[in-house]
PDB file of the backbone (N, CA, C, O) and the ligand in Angstrom, with CONECT records:
HET     ZN  A 101       1
ATOM      1  N   MET A   1       8.501 -14.310  20.467  1.00  0.00           N
ATOM      2  CA  MET A   1       7.724 -14.934  19.412  1.00  0.00           C
ATOM      3  C   MET A   1       7.559 -16.415  19.720  1.00  0.00           C
ATOM      4  O   MET A   1       8.460 -17.054  20.262  1.00  0.00           O
ATOM      5  N   ILE A   2       6.401 -16.946  19.369  1.00  0.00           N
ATOM      6  CA  ILE A   2       6.115 -18.361  19.586  1.00  0.00           C
ATOM      7  C   ILE A   2       6.681 -19.161  18.419  1.00  0.00           C
ATOM      8  O   ILE A   2       6.459 -18.815  17.259  1.00  0.00           O
ATOM      9  N   CYS A   3       7.394 -20.204  18.717  1.00  0.00           N
ATOM     10  CA  CYS A   3       7.961 -21.058  17.678  1.00  0.00           C
ATOM     11  C   CYS A   3       6.829 -21.805  16.953  1.00  0.00           C
ATOM     12  O   CYS A   3       5.999 -22.443  17.601  1.00  0.00           O
ATOM     13  N   PRO A   4       6.791 -21.731  15.625  1.00  0.00           N
ATOM     14  CA  PRO A   4       5.723 -22.434  14.907  1.00  0.00           C
ATOM     15  C   PRO A   4       5.923 -23.949  14.884  1.00  0.00           C
ATOM     16  O   PRO A   4       5.012 -24.688  14.510  1.00  0.00           O
ATOM     17  N   ASN A   5       7.091 -24.407  15.276  1.00  0.00           N
ATOM     18  CA  ASN A   5       7.392 -25.844  15.236  1.00  0.00           C
ATOM     19  C   ASN A   5       7.023 -26.550  16.536  1.00  0.00           C
ATOM     20  O   ASN A   5       6.459 -27.644  16.515  1.00  0.00           O
ATOM     21  N   CYS A   6       7.347 -25.915  17.684  1.00  0.00           N
ATOM     22  CA  CYS A   6       7.143 -26.611  18.962  1.00  0.00           C
ATOM     23  C   CYS A   6       6.394 -25.759  19.985  1.00  0.00           C
ATOM     24  O   CYS A   6       6.224 -26.190  21.125  1.00  0.00           O
ATOM     25  N   ASP A   7       5.948 -24.575  19.612  1.00  0.00           N
ATOM     26  CA  ASP A   7       5.261 -23.643  20.513  1.00  0.00           C
ATOM     27  C   ASP A   7       6.158 -23.159  21.649  1.00  0.00           C
ATOM     28  O   ASP A   7       5.669 -22.650  22.658  1.00  0.00           O
ATOM     29  N   GLY A   8       7.470 -23.318  21.482  1.00  0.00           N
ATOM     30  CA  GLY A   8       8.415 -22.773  22.452  1.00  0.00           C
ATOM     31  C   GLY A   8       8.662 -21.308  22.157  1.00  0.00           C
ATOM     32  O   GLY A   8       8.015 -20.708  21.299  1.00  0.00           O
ATOM     33  N   ARG A   9       9.609 -20.749  22.884  1.00  0.00           N
ATOM     34  CA  ARG A   9       9.901 -19.330  22.693  1.00  0.00           C
ATOM     35  C   ARG A   9      11.064 -19.172  21.715  1.00  0.00           C
ATOM     36  O   ARG A   9      12.168 -19.655  21.967  1.00  0.00           O
ATOM     37  N   ALA A  10      10.806 -18.492  20.600  1.00  0.00           N
ATOM     38  CA  ALA A  10      11.841 -18.224  19.604  1.00  0.00           C
ATOM     39  C   ALA A  10      12.362 -16.817  19.838  1.00  0.00           C
ATOM     40  O   ALA A  10      11.591 -15.884  20.063  1.00  0.00           O
ATOM     41  N   ARG A  11      13.660 -16.680  19.784  1.00  0.00           N
ATOM     42  CA  ARG A  11      14.295 -15.369  19.990  1.00  0.00           C
ATOM     43  C   ARG A  11      14.927 -14.899  18.694  1.00  0.00           C
ATOM     44  O   ARG A  11      15.176 -15.685  17.780  1.00  0.00           O
ATOM     45  N   ARG A  12      15.181 -13.602  18.635  1.00  0.00           N
ATOM     46  CA  ARG A  12      15.828 -13.028  17.442  1.00  0.00           C
ATOM     47  C   ARG A  12      17.168 -13.705  17.211  1.00  0.00           C
ATOM     48  O   ARG A  12      17.898 -14.007  18.155  1.00  0.00           O
ATOM     49  N   SER A  13      17.477 -13.937  15.959  1.00  0.00           N
ATOM     50  CA  SER A  13      18.708 -14.599  15.567  1.00  0.00           C
ATOM     51  C   SER A  13      19.558 -13.625  14.754  1.00  0.00           C
ATOM     52  O   SER A  13      19.038 -12.682  14.157  1.00  0.00           O
ATOM     53  N   HIS A  14      20.847 -13.858  14.736  1.00  0.00           N
ATOM     54  CA  HIS A  14      21.734 -13.025  13.925  1.00  0.00           C
ATOM     55  C   HIS A  14      21.587 -13.401  12.459  1.00  0.00           C
ATOM     56  O   HIS A  14      21.260 -14.539  12.123  1.00  0.00           O
ATOM     57  N   HIS A  15      21.835 -12.424  11.592  1.00  0.00           N
ATOM     58  CA  HIS A  15      21.766 -12.683  10.156  1.00  0.00           C
ATOM     59  C   HIS A  15      22.955 -13.531   9.734  1.00  0.00           C
ATOM     60  O   HIS A  15      24.009 -13.511  10.369  1.00  0.00           O
ATOM     61  N   ARG A  16      22.766 -14.270   8.658  1.00  0.00           N
ATOM     62  CA  ARG A  16      23.837 -15.096   8.091  1.00  0.00           C
ATOM     63  C   ARG A  16      24.197 -14.533   6.730  1.00  0.00           C
ATOM     64  O   ARG A  16      23.501 -14.789   5.747  1.00  0.00           O
ATOM     65  N   GLY A  17      25.243 -13.794   6.664  1.00  0.00           N
ATOM     66  CA  GLY A  17      25.737 -13.283   5.384  1.00  0.00           C
ATOM     67  C   GLY A  17      25.074 -11.982   4.967  1.00  0.00           C
ATOM     68  O   GLY A  17      24.148 -11.487   5.609  1.00  0.00           O
ATOM     69  N   LEU A  18      25.583 -11.451   3.870  1.00  0.00           N
ATOM     70  CA  LEU A  18      25.130 -10.150   3.393  1.00  0.00           C
ATOM     71  C   LEU A  18      23.713 -10.186   2.843  1.00  0.00           C
ATOM     72  O   LEU A  18      22.966  -9.218   2.976  1.00  0.00           O
ATOM     73  N   LEU A  19      23.340 -11.314   2.219  1.00  0.00           N
ATOM     74  CA  LEU A  19      22.001 -11.414   1.636  1.00  0.00           C
ATOM     75  C   LEU A  19      20.931 -11.298   2.720  1.00  0.00           C
ATOM     76  O   LEU A  19      19.949 -10.574   2.556  1.00  0.00           O
ATOM     77  N   GLU A  20      21.125 -12.012   3.822  1.00  0.00           N
ATOM     78  CA  GLU A  20      20.162 -11.918   4.918  1.00  0.00           C
ATOM     79  C   GLU A  20      20.197 -10.548   5.566  1.00  0.00           C
ATOM     80  O   GLU A  20      19.161 -10.029   5.981  1.00  0.00           O
ATOM     81  N   LEU A  21      21.389  -9.952   5.659  1.00  0.00           N
ATOM     82  CA  LEU A  21      21.493  -8.606   6.229  1.00  0.00           C
ATOM     83  C   LEU A  21      20.714  -7.607   5.372  1.00  0.00           C
ATOM     84  O   LEU A  21      20.007  -6.744   5.892  1.00  0.00           O
ATOM     85  N   ALA A  22      20.857  -7.740   4.037  1.00  0.00           N
ATOM     86  CA  ALA A  22      20.155  -6.830   3.140  1.00  0.00           C
ATOM     87  C   ALA A  22      18.647  -7.032   3.250  1.00  0.00           C
ATOM     88  O   ALA A  22      17.889  -6.066   3.325  1.00  0.00           O
ATOM     89  N   PHE A  23      18.217  -8.298   3.258  1.00  0.00           N
ATOM     90  CA  PHE A  23      16.782  -8.572   3.342  1.00  0.00           C
ATOM     91  C   PHE A  23      16.211  -8.068   4.665  1.00  0.00           C
ATOM     92  O   PHE A  23      15.123  -7.492   4.702  1.00  0.00           O
ATOM     93  N   LYS A  24      16.957  -8.289   5.753  1.00  0.00           N
ATOM     94  CA  LYS A  24      16.511  -7.843   7.066  1.00  0.00           C
ATOM     95  C   LYS A  24      16.397  -6.324   7.112  1.00  0.00           C
ATOM     96  O   LYS A  24      15.503  -5.776   7.756  1.00  0.00           O
ATOM     97  N   SER A  25      17.319  -5.648   6.415  1.00  0.00           N
ATOM     98  CA  SER A  25      17.344  -4.193   6.463  1.00  0.00           C
ATOM     99  C   SER A  25      16.202  -3.552   5.688  1.00  0.00           C
ATOM    100  O   SER A  25      15.686  -2.508   6.088  1.00  0.00           O
ATOM    101  N   ILE A  26      15.805  -4.176   4.578  1.00  0.00           N
ATOM    102  CA  ILE A  26      14.781  -3.540   3.745  1.00  0.00           C
ATOM    103  C   ILE A  26      13.387  -4.080   4.004  1.00  0.00           C
ATOM    104  O   ILE A  26      12.417  -3.537   3.474  1.00  0.00           O
ATOM    105  N   SER A  27      13.253  -5.135   4.804  1.00  0.00           N
ATOM    106  CA  SER A  27      11.925  -5.693   5.042  1.00  0.00           C
ATOM    107  C   SER A  27      11.597  -5.614   6.530  1.00  0.00           C
ATOM    108  O   SER A  27      12.451  -5.290   7.355  1.00  0.00           O
ATOM    109  N   ALA A  28      10.373  -5.908   6.844  1.00  0.00           N
ATOM    110  CA  ALA A  28       9.948  -5.925   8.236  1.00  0.00           C
ATOM    111  C   ALA A  28      10.229  -7.284   8.878  1.00  0.00           C
ATOM    112  O   ALA A  28      10.017  -7.467  10.077  1.00  0.00           O
ATOM    113  N   TYR A  29      10.704  -8.225   8.079  1.00  0.00           N
ATOM    114  CA  TYR A  29      10.972  -9.567   8.605  1.00  0.00           C
ATOM    115  C   TYR A  29      12.336  -9.630   9.277  1.00  0.00           C
ATOM    116  O   TYR A  29      13.297  -9.017   8.810  1.00  0.00           O
ATOM    117  N   LYS A  30      12.414 -10.370  10.368  1.00  0.00           N
ATOM    118  CA  LYS A  30      13.657 -10.557  11.110  1.00  0.00           C
ATOM    119  C   LYS A  30      13.849 -12.049  11.356  1.00  0.00           C
ATOM    120  O   LYS A  30      12.874 -12.790  11.485  1.00  0.00           O
ATOM    121  N   PRO A  31      15.122 -12.499  11.423  1.00  0.00           N
ATOM    122  CA  PRO A  31      15.346 -13.924  11.674  1.00  0.00           C
ATOM    123  C   PRO A  31      15.122 -14.279  13.147  1.00  0.00           C
ATOM    124  O   PRO A  31      15.473 -13.515  14.046  1.00  0.00           O
ATOM    125  N   TYR A  32      14.531 -15.452  13.370  1.00  0.00           N
ATOM    126  CA  TYR A  32      14.276 -15.955  14.726  1.00  0.00           C
ATOM    127  C   TYR A  32      14.804 -17.371  14.825  1.00  0.00           C
ATOM    128  O   TYR A  32      14.865 -18.097  13.833  1.00  0.00           O
ATOM    129  N   ARG A  33      15.185 -17.756  16.038  1.00  0.00           N
ATOM    130  CA  ARG A  33      15.634 -19.119  16.288  1.00  0.00           C
ATOM    131  C   ARG A  33      15.015 -19.597  17.591  1.00  0.00           C
ATOM    132  O   ARG A  33      14.927 -18.863  18.575  1.00  0.00           O
ATOM    133  N   CYS A  34      14.585 -20.865  17.560  1.00  0.00           N
ATOM    134  CA  CYS A  34      14.007 -21.475  18.752  1.00  0.00           C
ATOM    135  C   CYS A  34      15.112 -22.249  19.470  1.00  0.00           C
ATOM    136  O   CYS A  34      15.786 -23.082  18.864  1.00  0.00           O
ATOM    137  N   ALA A  35      15.294 -21.974  20.760  1.00  0.00           N
ATOM    138  CA  ALA A  35      16.322 -22.668  21.541  1.00  0.00           C
ATOM    139  C   ALA A  35      15.892 -24.086  21.880  1.00  0.00           C
ATOM    140  O   ALA A  35      16.736 -24.940  22.151  1.00  0.00           O
ATOM    141  N   ASP A  36      14.589 -24.345  21.868  1.00  0.00           N
ATOM    142  CA  ASP A  36      14.102 -25.678  22.250  1.00  0.00           C
ATOM    143  C   ASP A  36      14.278 -26.697  21.129  1.00  0.00           C
ATOM    144  O   ASP A  36      14.787 -27.794  21.358  1.00  0.00           O
ATOM    145  N   CYS A  37      13.853 -26.332  19.904  1.00  0.00           N
ATOM    146  CA  CYS A  37      13.879 -27.320  18.817  1.00  0.00           C
ATOM    147  C   CYS A  37      14.860 -26.958  17.710  1.00  0.00           C
ATOM    148  O   CYS A  37      15.075 -27.757  16.800  1.00  0.00           O
ATOM    149  N   GLY A  38      15.459 -25.774  17.766  1.00  0.00           N
ATOM    150  CA  GLY A  38      16.436 -25.396  16.755  1.00  0.00           C
ATOM    151  C   GLY A  38      15.836 -24.794  15.506  1.00  0.00           C
ATOM    152  O   GLY A  38      16.563 -24.495  14.558  1.00  0.00           O
ATOM    153  N   TRP A  39      14.515 -24.605  15.479  1.00  0.00           N
ATOM    154  CA  TRP A  39      13.870 -24.008  14.301  1.00  0.00           C
ATOM    155  C   TRP A  39      14.454 -22.617  14.060  1.00  0.00           C
ATOM    156  O   TRP A  39      14.709 -21.864  15.001  1.00  0.00           O
ATOM    157  N   ARG A  40      14.658 -22.296  12.810  1.00  0.00           N
ATOM    158  CA  ARG A  40      15.108 -20.954  12.455  1.00  0.00           C
ATOM    159  C   ARG A  40      14.274 -20.486  11.289  1.00  0.00           C
ATOM    160  O   ARG A  40      14.107 -21.202  10.301  1.00  0.00           O
ATOM    161  N   GLY A  41      13.747 -19.276  11.408  1.00  0.00           N
ATOM    162  CA  GLY A  41      12.910 -18.747  10.327  1.00  0.00           C
ATOM    163  C   GLY A  41      12.769 -17.246  10.457  1.00  0.00           C
ATOM    164  O   GLY A  41      13.395 -16.600  11.297  1.00  0.00           O
ATOM    165  N   TRP A  42      11.921 -16.720   9.592  1.00  0.00           N
ATOM    166  CA  TRP A  42      11.723 -15.274   9.522  1.00  0.00           C
ATOM    167  C   TRP A  42      10.296 -14.940   9.942  1.00  0.00           C
ATOM    168  O   TRP A  42       9.349 -15.651   9.608  1.00  0.00           O
ATOM    169  N   ALA A  43      10.168 -13.858  10.671  1.00  0.00           N
ATOM    170  CA  ALA A  43       8.837 -13.429  11.105  1.00  0.00           C
ATOM    171  C   ALA A  43       8.856 -11.919  11.251  1.00  0.00           C
ATOM    172  O   ALA A  43       9.914 -11.290  11.272  1.00  0.00           O
ATOM    173  N   THR A  44       7.674 -11.357  11.350  1.00  0.00           N
ATOM    174  CA  THR A  44       7.540  -9.916  11.513  1.00  0.00           C
ATOM    175  C   THR A  44       6.624  -9.618  12.683  1.00  0.00           C
ATOM    176  O   THR A  44       5.765 -10.424  13.041  1.00  0.00           O
ATOM    177  N   HIS A  45       6.819  -8.453  13.271  1.00  0.00           N
ATOM    178  CA  HIS A  45       5.962  -8.029  14.370  1.00  0.00           C
ATOM    179  C   HIS A  45       4.791  -7.206  13.875  1.00  0.00           C
ATOM    180  O   HIS A  45       3.890  -6.869  14.643  1.00  0.00           O
ATOM    181  N   ILE A  46       4.804  -6.880  12.577  1.00  0.00           N
ATOM    182  CA  ILE A  46       3.722  -6.061  12.042  1.00  0.00           C
ATOM    183  C   ILE A  46       2.438  -6.868  12.063  1.00  0.00           C
ATOM    184  O   ILE A  46       2.395  -7.998  11.578  1.00  0.00           O
ATOM    185  N   LYS A  47       1.392  -6.280  12.628  1.00  0.00           N
ATOM    186  CA  LYS A  47       0.111  -6.972  12.686  1.00  0.00           C
ATOM    187  C   LYS A  47      -0.476  -7.094  11.291  1.00  0.00           C
ATOM    188  O   LYS A  47      -0.360  -6.167  10.490  1.00  0.00           O
ATOM    189  N   PRO A  48      -1.103  -8.223  10.989  1.00  0.00           N
ATOM    190  CA  PRO A  48      -1.778  -8.316   9.703  1.00  0.00           C
ATOM    191  C   PRO A  48      -2.925  -7.313   9.648  1.00  0.00           C
ATOM    192  O   PRO A  48      -3.643  -7.120  10.629  1.00  0.00           O
ATOM    193  N   VAL A  49      -3.086  -6.687   8.503  1.00  0.00           N
ATOM    194  CA  VAL A  49      -4.103  -5.654   8.354  1.00  0.00           C
ATOM    195  C   VAL A  49      -5.469  -6.306   8.238  1.00  0.00           C
ATOM    196  O   VAL A  49      -5.638  -7.328   7.573  1.00  0.00           O
ATOM    197  N   ASN A  50      -6.423  -5.699   8.891  1.00  0.00           N
ATOM    198  CA  ASN A  50      -7.799  -6.189   8.840  1.00  0.00           C
ATOM    199  C   ASN A  50      -8.333  -6.077   7.409  1.00  0.00           C
ATOM    200  O   ASN A  50      -8.176  -5.041   6.763  1.00  0.00           O
ATOM    201  N   ARG A  51      -8.958  -7.135   6.924  1.00  0.00           N
ATOM    202  CA  ARG A  51      -9.464  -7.142   5.553  1.00  0.00           C
ATOM    203  C   ARG A  51     -10.517  -6.045   5.341  1.00  0.00           C
ATOM    204  O   ARG A  51     -10.582  -5.447   4.266  1.00  0.00           O
ATOM    205  N   LYS A  52     -11.335  -5.783   6.357  1.00  0.00           N
ATOM    206  CA  LYS A  52     -12.341  -4.715   6.246  1.00  0.00           C
ATOM    207  C   LYS A  52     -11.673  -3.363   6.031  1.00  0.00           C
ATOM    208  O   LYS A  52     -12.143  -2.540   5.245  1.00  0.00           O
ATOM    209  N   GLU A  53     -10.568  -3.149   6.743  1.00  0.00           N
ATOM    210  CA  GLU A  53      -9.844  -1.883   6.602  1.00  0.00           C
ATOM    211  C   GLU A  53      -9.273  -1.732   5.198  1.00  0.00           C
ATOM    212  O   GLU A  53      -9.263  -0.633   4.644  1.00  0.00           O
ATOM    213  N   ILE A  54      -8.795  -2.839   4.620  1.00  0.00           N
ATOM    214  CA  ILE A  54      -8.265  -2.784   3.254  1.00  0.00           C
ATOM    215  C   ILE A  54      -9.380  -2.415   2.283  1.00  0.00           C
ATOM    216  O   ILE A  54      -9.184  -1.569   1.410  1.00  0.00           O
ATOM    217  N   VAL A  55     -10.566  -3.049   2.427  1.00  0.00           N
ATOM    218  CA  VAL A  55     -11.688  -2.770   1.528  1.00  0.00           C
ATOM    219  C   VAL A  55     -12.111  -1.311   1.661  1.00  0.00           C
ATOM    220  O   VAL A  55     -12.351  -0.635   0.660  1.00  0.00           O
ATOM    221  N   LYS A  56     -12.203  -0.823   2.911  1.00  0.00           N
ATOM    222  CA  LYS A  56     -12.575   0.582   3.126  1.00  0.00           C
ATOM    223  C   LYS A  56     -11.566   1.513   2.463  1.00  0.00           C
ATOM    224  O   LYS A  56     -11.943   2.497   1.827  1.00  0.00           O
ATOM    225  N   SER A  57     -10.295   1.198   2.615  1.00  0.00           N
ATOM    226  CA  SER A  57      -9.251   2.041   2.047  1.00  0.00           C
ATOM    227  C   SER A  57      -9.310   2.040   0.520  1.00  0.00           C
ATOM    228  O   SER A  57      -9.173   3.089  -0.109  1.00  0.00           O
ATOM    229  N   VAL A  58      -9.513   0.861  -0.076  1.00  0.00           N
ATOM    230  CA  VAL A  58      -9.593   0.769  -1.536  1.00  0.00           C
ATOM    231  C   VAL A  58     -10.801   1.556  -2.050  1.00  0.00           C
ATOM    232  O   VAL A  58     -10.693   2.283  -3.037  1.00  0.00           O
ATOM    233  N   ILE A  59     -11.949   1.413  -1.385  1.00  0.00           N
ATOM    234  CA  ILE A  59     -13.150   2.150  -1.802  1.00  0.00           C
ATOM    235  C   ILE A  59     -12.913   3.660  -1.683  1.00  0.00           C
ATOM    236  O   ILE A  59     -13.279   4.424  -2.576  1.00  0.00           O
ATOM    237  N   PHE A  60     -12.303   4.078  -0.581  1.00  0.00           N
ATOM    238  CA  PHE A  60     -12.036   5.503  -0.389  1.00  0.00           C
ATOM    239  C   PHE A  60     -11.155   6.048  -1.503  1.00  0.00           C
ATOM    240  O   PHE A  60     -11.461   7.090  -2.082  1.00  0.00           O
ATOM    241  N   TRP A  61     -10.060   5.349  -1.810  1.00  0.00           N
ATOM    242  CA  TRP A  61      -9.128   5.860  -2.810  1.00  0.00           C
ATOM    243  C   TRP A  61      -9.713   5.780  -4.213  1.00  0.00           C
ATOM    244  O   TRP A  61      -9.394   6.623  -5.052  1.00  0.00           O
ATOM    245  N   CYS A  62     -10.564   4.786  -4.496  1.00  0.00           N
ATOM    246  CA  CYS A  62     -11.246   4.726  -5.794  1.00  0.00           C
ATOM    247  C   CYS A  62     -12.203   5.910  -5.936  1.00  0.00           C
ATOM    248  O   CYS A  62     -12.255   6.545  -6.989  1.00  0.00           O
ATOM    249  N   ALA A  63     -12.960   6.207  -4.876  1.00  0.00           N
ATOM    250  CA  ALA A  63     -13.878   7.344  -4.918  1.00  0.00           C
ATOM    251  C   ALA A  63     -13.107   8.651  -5.084  1.00  0.00           C
ATOM    252  O   ALA A  63     -13.517   9.530  -5.842  1.00  0.00           O
ATOM    253  N   ALA A  64     -11.994   8.771  -4.374  1.00  0.00           N
ATOM    254  CA  ALA A  64     -11.185   9.988  -4.500  1.00  0.00           C
ATOM    255  C   ALA A  64     -10.635  10.126  -5.911  1.00  0.00           C
ATOM    256  O   ALA A  64     -10.583  11.229  -6.455  1.00  0.00           O
ATOM    257  N   LEU A  65     -10.223   9.006  -6.507  1.00  0.00           N
ATOM    258  CA  LEU A  65      -9.708   9.044  -7.877  1.00  0.00           C
ATOM    259  C   LEU A  65     -10.800   9.438  -8.861  1.00  0.00           C
ATOM    260  O   LEU A  65     -10.554  10.240  -9.763  1.00  0.00           O
ATOM    261  N   ILE A  66     -12.002   8.891  -8.706  1.00  0.00           N
ATOM    262  CA  ILE A  66     -13.114   9.214  -9.603  1.00  0.00           C
ATOM    263  C   ILE A  66     -13.466  10.695  -9.481  1.00  0.00           C
ATOM    264  O   ILE A  66     -13.683  11.362 -10.492  1.00  0.00           O
ATOM    265  N   ILE A  67     -13.524  11.214  -8.257  1.00  0.00           N
ATOM    266  CA  ILE A  67     -13.838  12.633  -8.050  1.00  0.00           C
ATOM    267  C   ILE A  67     -12.758  13.511  -8.674  1.00  0.00           C
ATOM    268  O   ILE A  67     -13.065  14.508  -9.328  1.00  0.00           O
ATOM    269  N   ALA A  68     -11.489  13.140  -8.470  1.00  0.00           N
ATOM    270  CA  ALA A  68     -10.390  13.927  -9.044  1.00  0.00           C
ATOM    271  C   ALA A  68     -10.459  13.906 -10.566  1.00  0.00           C
ATOM    272  O   ALA A  68     -10.241  14.936 -11.205  1.00  0.00           O
ATOM    273  N   LEU A  69     -10.759  12.746 -11.161  1.00  0.00           N
ATOM    274  CA  LEU A  69     -10.883  12.669 -12.617  1.00  0.00           C
ATOM    275  C   LEU A  69     -12.055  13.511 -13.121  1.00  0.00           C
ATOM    276  O   LEU A  69     -11.938  14.188 -14.142  1.00  0.00           O
ATOM    277  N   ALA A  70     -13.195  13.470 -12.401  1.00  0.00           N
ATOM    278  CA  ALA A  70     -14.355  14.265 -12.811  1.00  0.00           C
ATOM    279  C   ALA A  70     -14.027  15.756 -12.765  1.00  0.00           C
ATOM    280  O   ALA A  70     -14.400  16.504 -13.669  1.00  0.00           O
ATOM    281  N   ILE A  71     -13.330  16.186 -11.714  1.00  0.00           N
ATOM    282  CA  ILE A  71     -12.943  17.591 -11.605  1.00  0.00           C
ATOM    283  C   ILE A  71     -11.978  17.949 -12.731  1.00  0.00           C
ATOM    284  O   ILE A  71     -12.078  19.028 -13.317  1.00  0.00           O
ATOM    285  N   GLY A  72     -11.048  17.051 -13.033  1.00  0.00           N
ATOM    286  CA  GLY A  72     -10.098  17.298 -14.120  1.00  0.00           C
ATOM    287  C   GLY A  72     -10.785  17.404 -15.465  1.00  0.00           C
ATOM    288  O   GLY A  72     -10.479  18.306 -16.244  1.00  0.00           O
ATOM    289  N   VAL A  73     -11.706  16.503 -15.752  1.00  0.00           N
ATOM    290  CA  VAL A  73     -12.440  16.542 -17.026  1.00  0.00           C
ATOM    291  C   VAL A  73     -13.259  17.828 -17.110  1.00  0.00           C
ATOM    292  O   VAL A  73     -13.283  18.481 -18.154  1.00  0.00           O
ATOM    293  N   TYR A  74     -13.931  18.195 -16.016  1.00  0.00           N
ATOM    294  CA  TYR A  74     -14.720  19.427 -16.004  1.00  0.00           C
ATOM    295  C   TYR A  74     -13.824  20.641 -16.262  1.00  0.00           C
ATOM    296  O   TYR A  74     -14.201  21.544 -17.009  1.00  0.00           O
ATOM    297  N   ALA A  75     -12.639  20.662 -15.644  1.00  0.00           N
ATOM    298  CA  ALA A  75     -11.719  21.789 -15.819  1.00  0.00           C
ATOM    299  C   ALA A  75     -11.240  21.875 -17.260  1.00  0.00           C
ATOM    300  O   ALA A  75     -11.124  22.974 -17.802  1.00  0.00           O
ATOM    301  N   VAL A  76     -10.958  20.736 -17.895  1.00  0.00           N
ATOM    302  CA  VAL A  76     -10.494  20.742 -19.282  1.00  0.00           C
ATOM    303  C   VAL A  76     -11.614  21.222 -20.205  1.00  0.00           C
ATOM    304  O   VAL A  76     -11.375  22.029 -21.104  1.00  0.00           O
ATOM    305  N   VAL A  77     -12.827  20.732 -19.988  1.00  0.00           N
ATOM    306  CA  VAL A  77     -13.955  21.150 -20.822  1.00  0.00           C
ATOM    307  C   VAL A  77     -14.202  22.644 -20.649  1.00  0.00           C
ATOM    308  O   VAL A  77     -14.443  23.351 -21.627  1.00  0.00           O
ATOM    309  N   ASP A  78     -14.144  23.125 -19.414  1.00  0.00           N
ATOM    310  CA  ASP A  78     -14.366  24.540 -19.142  1.00  0.00           C
ATOM    311  C   ASP A  78     -13.268  25.387 -19.781  1.00  0.00           C
ATOM    312  O   ASP A  78     -13.546  26.454 -20.328  1.00  0.00           O
ATOM    313  N   LEU A  79     -12.023  24.916 -19.714  1.00  0.00           N
ATOM    314  CA  LEU A  79     -10.908  25.644 -20.311  1.00  0.00           C
ATOM    315  C   LEU A  79     -11.053  25.700 -21.833  1.00  0.00           C
ATOM    316  O   LEU A  79     -10.773  26.731 -22.445  1.00  0.00           O
ATOM    317  N   ARG A  80     -11.487  24.599 -22.444  1.00  0.00           N
ATOM    318  CA  ARG A  80     -11.678  24.585 -23.897  1.00  0.00           C
ATOM    319  C   ARG A  80     -12.763  25.577 -24.320  1.00  0.00           C
ATOM    320  O   ARG A  80     -12.615  26.290 -25.312  1.00  0.00           O
ATOM    321  N   SER A  81     -13.850  25.609 -23.557  1.00  0.00           N
ATOM    322  CA  SER A  81     -14.919  26.534 -23.936  1.00  0.00           C
ATOM    323  C   SER A  81     -14.486  27.980 -23.731  1.00  0.00           C
ATOM    324  O   SER A  81     -14.975  28.873 -24.422  1.00  0.00           O
ATOM    325  N   THR A  82     -13.580  28.221 -22.794  1.00  0.00           N
ATOM    326  CA  THR A  82     -13.076  29.567 -22.577  1.00  0.00           C
ATOM    327  C   THR A  82     -12.137  29.978 -23.716  1.00  0.00           C
ATOM    328  O   THR A  82     -12.176  31.116 -24.184  1.00  0.00           O
ATOM    329  N   LEU A  83     -11.295  29.039 -24.153  1.00  0.00           N
ATOM    330  CA  LEU A  83     -10.335  29.342 -25.208  1.00  0.00           C
ATOM    331  C   LEU A  83     -10.998  29.417 -26.587  1.00  0.00           C
ATOM    332  O   LEU A  83     -10.561  30.196 -27.434  1.00  0.00           O
ATOM    333  N   ASN A  84     -12.023  28.638 -26.820  1.00  0.00           N
ATOM    334  CA  ASN A  84     -12.727  28.612 -28.106  1.00  0.00           C
ATOM    335  C   ASN A  84     -14.197  28.984 -27.885  1.00  0.00           C
ATOM    336  O   ASN A  84     -15.064  28.110 -27.901  1.00  0.00           O
ATOM    337  N   PRO A  85     -14.477  30.258 -27.681  1.00  0.00           N
ATOM    338  CA  PRO A  85     -15.872  30.628 -27.408  1.00  0.00           C
ATOM    339  C   PRO A  85     -16.749  30.370 -28.637  1.00  0.00           C
ATOM    340  O   PRO A  85     -16.320  30.551 -29.777  1.00  0.00           O
ATOM    341  N   GLN A  86     -17.957  29.954 -28.379  1.00  0.00           N
ATOM    342  CA  GLN A  86     -18.907  29.704 -29.451  1.00  0.00           C
ATOM    343  C   GLN A  86     -19.345  31.056 -30.040  1.00  0.00           C
ATOM    344  O   GLN A  86     -19.614  32.000 -29.297  1.00  0.00           O
ATOM    345  N   PRO A  87     -19.414  31.142 -31.378  1.00  0.00           N
ATOM    346  CA  PRO A  87     -19.878  32.426 -31.959  1.00  0.00           C
ATOM    347  C   PRO A  87     -21.328  32.693 -31.557  1.00  0.00           C
ATOM    348  O   PRO A  87     -22.169  31.798 -31.479  1.00  0.00           O
ATOM    349  N   ALA A  88     -21.563  33.973 -31.308  1.00  0.00           N
ATOM    350  CA  ALA A  88     -22.915  34.367 -30.920  1.00  0.00           C
ATOM    351  C   ALA A  88     -23.849  34.165 -32.098  1.00  0.00           C
ATOM    352  O   ALA A  88     -23.455  34.417 -33.237  1.00  0.00           O
ATOM    353  N   PRO A  89     -25.063  33.722 -31.864  1.00  0.00           N
ATOM    354  CA  PRO A  89     -25.998  33.527 -32.983  1.00  0.00           C
ATOM    355  C   PRO A  89     -26.317  34.872 -33.644  1.00  0.00           C
ATOM    356  O   PRO A  89     -26.457  35.900 -32.982  1.00  0.00           O
ATOM    357  N   ALA A  90     -26.427  34.823 -34.973  1.00  0.00           N
ATOM    358  CA  ALA A  90     -26.737  36.049 -35.733  1.00  0.00           C
ATOM    359  C   ALA A  90     -28.149  36.490 -35.400  1.00  0.00           C
ATOM    360  O   ALA A  90     -29.086  35.692 -35.350  1.00  0.00           O
ATOM    361  N   VAL A  91     -28.267  37.795 -35.173  1.00  0.00           N
ATOM    362  CA  VAL A  91     -29.589  38.340 -34.852  1.00  0.00           C
ATOM    363  C   VAL A  91     -30.225  38.776 -36.173  1.00  0.00           C
ATOM    364  O   VAL A  91     -29.661  39.589 -36.906  1.00  0.00           O
ATOM    365  N   SER A  92     -31.384  38.234 -36.461  1.00  0.00           N
ATOM    366  CA  SER A  92     -32.060  38.598 -37.706  1.00  0.00           C
ATOM    367  C   SER A  92     -33.060  39.723 -37.465  1.00  0.00           C
ATOM    368  O   SER A  92     -33.726  39.767 -36.430  1.00  0.00           O
ATOM    369  N   LYS A  93     -33.155  40.621 -38.424  1.00  0.00           N
ATOM    370  CA  LYS A  93     -34.080  41.762 -38.283  1.00  0.00           C
ATOM    371  C   LYS A  93     -35.187  41.657 -39.296  1.00  0.00           C
ATOM    372  O   LYS A  93     -36.066  42.517 -39.342  1.00  0.00           O
TER     373      LYS A  93
HETATM  374 ZN    ZN A 101      10.752 -24.623  18.577  1.00  0.00          ZN2+
END
């Protein structure tokens, strides 16, 4: 990793205490230390997600949710009409 302070090479650092161990274990962030300038900080190797991909994903899941809701509403309406059939109109002679 490139050191954000001096552009030197920062290497993984050991955790300091249980709090850092817990944070390191549950997050993608890991501690780093620069041997050149002494900088110590947290960084992740996970690439930042492309904003276009996020928008595409949000649109996809919104459309899927709308379709699922429409199918659910249709199923409930259909079930109600099945359970409560409309009386047949009286035939007049
Ligand atoms: Zn540095």
